[in-house]
PLY file of the C-alpha trace (Angstrom):
ply
format ascii 1.0
element vertex 233
property float x
property float y
property float z
element edge 232
property int vertex1
property int vertex2
end_header
15.11 3.28 7.55
17.00 0.11 6.84
17.99 -1.41 3.55
18.65 0.03 0.16
16.71 0.61 -3.02
16.23 -2.54 -5.05
15.06 -1.87 -8.63
14.78 -4.14 -11.65
14.42 -2.73 -15.15
12.41 -4.67 -17.69
9.83 -4.27 -20.47
7.07 -6.78 -19.71
3.57 -6.61 -21.17
0.61 -6.35 -18.88
-2.86 -7.32 -20.13
-5.88 -5.80 -18.33
-8.49 -8.23 -17.06
-10.81 -5.79 -15.32
-11.24 -2.33 -13.84
-13.06 -2.46 -10.47
-14.52 0.42 -8.46
-13.45 0.16 -4.82
-15.02 3.43 -3.62
-16.48 6.44 -5.48
-12.93 7.77 -5.89
-10.74 4.65 -6.02
-10.27 1.88 -8.51
-8.30 -1.36 -8.81
-6.99 -2.69 -12.09
-6.49 -6.44 -12.31
-3.81 -7.55 -14.76
-3.00 -11.02 -16.05
0.20 -11.95 -14.23
3.08 -12.34 -16.67
4.66 -15.78 -16.77
7.44 -16.20 -14.18
6.95 -12.67 -12.83
8.09 -12.86 -9.16
7.78 -10.03 -6.64
7.47 -9.50 -2.91
4.72 -7.94 -0.84
5.47 -4.23 -0.55
6.91 -3.92 -4.06
5.89 -1.24 -6.53
6.01 -1.11 -10.33
6.37 1.57 -12.98
3.90 1.18 -15.81
3.27 2.83 -19.17
0.35 2.59 -21.62
1.31 0.60 -24.67
2.21 2.89 -27.60
1.72 6.15 -25.70
3.85 8.40 -23.52
1.41 9.87 -21.00
2.26 12.50 -18.42
1.70 11.73 -14.75
3.02 9.56 -11.97
3.74 6.06 -13.24
4.74 4.30 -9.99
2.08 2.17 -8.29
2.36 -0.13 -5.31
1.12 -3.63 -5.96
-2.02 -4.22 -3.88
-2.07 -7.88 -4.95
-0.15 -10.50 -2.97
2.64 -12.69 -4.37
0.26 -15.54 -3.53
-2.33 -14.22 -6.00
-2.59 -15.52 -9.56
-3.07 -11.97 -10.95
-1.42 -8.57 -10.48
-3.40 -5.65 -9.02
-2.83 -1.94 -8.55
-5.17 0.34 -6.66
-5.26 4.07 -7.19
-7.16 7.24 -6.39
-8.79 9.26 -9.17
-6.61 11.96 -10.69
-6.28 14.49 -13.42
-2.99 13.47 -15.06
-3.00 11.91 -18.52
-1.94 8.54 -17.15
-4.51 8.57 -14.41
-7.27 9.34 -16.91
-6.05 6.51 -19.08
-6.12 4.14 -16.12
-9.61 5.27 -15.18
-10.78 4.56 -18.72
-9.06 1.22 -19.23
-10.92 -1.79 -20.61
-10.26 -5.52 -20.63
-7.43 -6.54 -22.94
-5.87 -3.08 -22.95
-2.07 -3.33 -22.92
0.40 -1.74 -20.49
4.10 -2.40 -19.85
6.00 -2.79 -16.64
9.20 -0.82 -17.15
10.62 -1.23 -13.68
9.66 -2.71 -10.32
11.21 -2.96 -6.90
11.21 -2.02 -3.24
12.64 0.95 -1.40
14.43 0.74 1.94
13.17 -2.70 3.04
9.47 -1.90 2.91
8.60 -5.51 3.71
7.32 -7.27 6.78
9.89 -9.10 8.83
8.92 -12.61 9.85
8.65 -13.37 13.57
8.71 -9.73 14.53
5.85 -7.48 15.62
4.94 -4.61 13.31
2.66 -1.58 13.27
1.33 -0.49 9.83
0.08 3.12 9.56
-1.91 3.74 6.39
-3.31 7.01 5.11
-6.03 6.61 2.47
-4.68 4.97 -0.67
-1.54 4.17 1.31
-3.26 0.97 2.42
-2.52 -0.58 -1.02
0.90 -2.12 -0.19
-0.42 -3.23 3.20
-3.19 -5.13 1.43
-0.47 -7.03 -0.37
1.40 -7.80 2.87
-1.70 -8.86 4.83
-3.11 -11.02 2.02
0.21 -12.90 1.88
0.24 -13.20 5.63
-3.32 -14.62 5.60
-2.68 -17.00 2.72
0.47 -18.36 4.37
-1.03 -18.53 7.86
1.78 -16.37 9.28
1.56 -15.65 12.98
3.43 -12.31 12.97
1.85 -9.85 15.43
0.71 -7.04 13.17
-1.46 -3.99 13.91
-2.88 -1.92 11.06
-3.90 1.62 11.93
-5.86 2.88 8.94
-6.47 6.62 8.76
-9.01 7.87 6.17
-10.80 11.13 5.52
-14.17 9.40 5.51
-15.77 5.99 6.13
-14.93 4.60 2.67
-12.12 2.36 3.86
-10.52 0.41 1.03
-10.56 -3.40 1.32
-12.58 -3.26 4.59
-14.42 -6.50 4.06
-11.18 -8.35 3.43
-9.38 -6.70 6.30
-12.20 -7.53 8.71
-12.21 -11.15 7.55
-8.45 -11.54 7.82
-8.38 -10.01 11.31
-11.17 -12.35 12.44
-9.31 -15.44 11.25
-5.81 -14.34 12.30
-5.66 -13.66 16.05
-2.25 -12.01 15.60
-3.73 -9.34 13.29
-5.68 -6.33 14.51
-7.12 -3.55 12.40
-8.06 -0.11 13.72
-10.06 2.25 11.52
-9.89 5.99 12.15
-12.00 8.48 10.20
-10.09 11.77 10.40
-12.83 13.98 8.97
-13.68 15.64 12.28
-10.40 15.05 14.15
-7.86 17.85 14.25
-4.12 17.18 14.24
-3.65 17.39 18.02
-6.46 14.96 18.70
-5.13 12.59 15.98
-1.66 12.68 17.59
-3.08 11.96 21.02
-5.06 9.05 19.61
-1.99 7.60 17.83
0.03 7.87 21.07
-2.72 6.00 22.94
-2.78 3.19 20.34
0.99 2.63 20.18
2.13 1.24 23.52
5.44 -0.30 22.45
8.10 1.69 20.61
10.27 -1.39 20.11
8.53 -2.68 17.03
8.84 -2.30 13.27
6.87 0.64 11.94
5.68 1.11 8.33
3.99 4.31 7.17
2.29 4.59 3.77
0.20 7.41 2.33
0.37 11.02 1.10
3.66 12.86 1.78
2.30 15.15 4.50
0.68 12.28 6.40
3.85 10.16 6.12
6.07 12.98 7.36
3.90 13.95 10.33
3.55 10.35 11.54
7.27 9.68 11.10
8.06 12.69 13.27
5.47 11.55 15.80
6.98 8.09 16.09
10.48 9.55 16.54
9.10 11.83 19.27
7.61 8.73 20.94
11.07 7.09 21.07
10.92 4.87 18.02
14.38 4.39 16.49
14.59 5.73 12.96
16.17 2.45 11.81
12.85 0.79 12.72
10.76 3.10 10.55
10.05 2.45 6.87
8.00 4.70 4.60
6.18 4.63 1.27
5.07 8.06 0.15
2.27 8.43 -2.43
2.76 11.77 -4.16
0.85 13.24 -7.11
-2.57 12.60 -8.58
0 1
1 2
2 3
3 4
4 5
5 6
6 7
7 8
8 9
9 10
10 11
11 12
12 13
13 14
14 15
15 16
16 17
17 18
18 19
19 20
20 21
21 22
22 23
23 24
24 25
25 26
26 27
27 28
28 29
29 30
30 31
31 32
32 33
33 34
34 35
35 36
36 37
37 38
38 39
39 40
40 41
41 42
42 43
43 44
44 45
45 46
46 47
47 48
48 49
49 50
50 51
51 52
52 53
53 54
54 55
55 56
56 57
57 58
58 59
59 60
60 61
61 62
62 63
63 64
64 65
65 66
66 67
67 68
68 69
69 70
70 71
71 72
72 73
73 74
74 75
75 76
76 77
77 78
78 79
79 80
80 81
81 82
82 83
83 84
84 85
85 86
86 87
87 88
88 89
89 90
90 91
91 92
92 93
93 94
94 95
95 96
96 97
97 98
98 99
99 100
100 101
101 102
102 103
103 104
104 105
105 106
106 107
107 108
108 109
109 110
110 111
111 112
112 113
113 114
114 115
115 116
116 117
117 118
118 119
119 120
120 121
121 122
122 123
123 124
124 125
125 126
126 127
127 128
128 129
129 130
130 131
131 132
132 133
133 134
134 135
135 136
136 137
137 138
138 139
139 140
140 141
141 142
142 143
143 144
144 145
145 146
146 147
147 148
148 149
149 150
150 151
151 152
152 153
153 154
154 155
155 156
156 157
157 158
158 159
159 160
160 161
161 162
162 163
163 164
164 165
165 166
166 167
167 168
168 169
169 170
170 171
171 172
172 173
173 174
174 175
175 176
176 177
177 178
178 179
179 180
180 181
181 182
182 183
183 184
184 185
185 186
186 187
187 188
188 189
189 190
190 191
191 192
192 193
193 194
194 195
195 196
196 197
197 198
198 199
199 200
200 201
201 202
202 203
203 204
204 205
205 206
206 207
207 208
208 209
209 210
210 211
211 212
212 213
213 214
214 215
215 216
216 217
217 218
218 219
219 220
220 221
221 222
222 223
223 224
224 225
225 226
226 227
227 228
228 229
229 230
230 231
231 232
């Protein structure tokens, strides 16, 4: 993986605009974008509920694009105190961004072909990247391979629309419910014909690790692999 860890500490208020159900088990929260808040597609942010210290993972990838007027995070339901607070949030609730950044260059490189491998909620940062790509009319050759346990693929309508209007973007949906690991690996090998590309893997730790090992076995150089692991619910 190339690049280092770029983090910025701050204490910036976030005001909730809406909580939106994406699937029966996933939600997005739309926040009013703070004045002069600049970030890049692929960035994450740490958040805390105003006036409360709640237990649970506080790091969320931004699923909104830097080209959007609002900020958005998308998350899977969970049992932690913070997750429950997020699931019960209402318009005008207050949160704070305490830190944001990007790890190991988890950003698309312009004028280079890339393969994005998403597992479930791991599609969130890719939504940010592809929305920016669409809004800017970028012509990068990008393939999204989206693995999910069922047919409830997040952002499917948007992804289908973007891939229709951007000839350089292709999206492949794979429901893994009835596919064992060996079949999944054979399928991945059949879909990835060129090891000399940039590869991005995002999703639960086990999924990220197994696909990283698979890519290395296929001859992909480790310097061309970037990961974003979503741990804890």
